N, C-alpha and C positions, 0 to 999 in steps of 0.2 A: 504494500500500500504506500510505500515511500515515506514512512514516518520514522522518527527517531524518538526514543524514549529515554528518560533520565539523563538529559543532556547536562543538567547541573551547571548551566552557564549563569553564574551569579553576577549581576550587574548593580552597581551603586547608582542610585537615582537621587535627585534633590529631595524627594519625598520619603526615601527609605531605600529598600533594595528589592530586587526581583530575581528569582531563580527559575529558569525554564525547565519544566519537567517533561513536557511532550511537545512535539512540533510536527505538523503536517501542512499540506498546502492551504487548508482552510481553517485549521484549529491549532491553537497553542494553549497549553496549560502552564500557568506560572504560579509559584508560591511567592506571595508578596508580603513584605513586612513594611508597614507604613509608620513613619515617625509621627507621634501625636501632633495633630495640626497640619500634617503634610498634605499636599494635594498634587495631582497630575495636571499637566498643561492641557488646554483644549486641543483635541485631535480627533481624527476620524480613521476608521478601518474600512477600506473599500470592500474587502472580501472576507472579513472575519467578524465574528460576534464576540462580545464580552459576556461572560457569565461569572457571577461572584458567589462564592461560598465562604461565609465569614466564620472564622474559627474563634475569634476573640475581638471584642470591641464592637464598633459600628462603622458603617460606610454610607456616606451620602453620595449619590450619583446624580449628576446634572446632564441631561440630554440636550444637545444642540442639533438643530436641523438646518 
């Protein structure tokens, strides 16, 4: 299927860090750790969807069109 699992590519971000666990043409699964008060820049994914499963804390999502 052309996918890679457990890539473990950890990247530092201005809002915390992300580790890619799975990647395919249309789906990526990331474990993210957000610094309290941190936020992601406004952006768009043309061919991918975001889905969030919160392990601890809360997440506010703002949708732009």
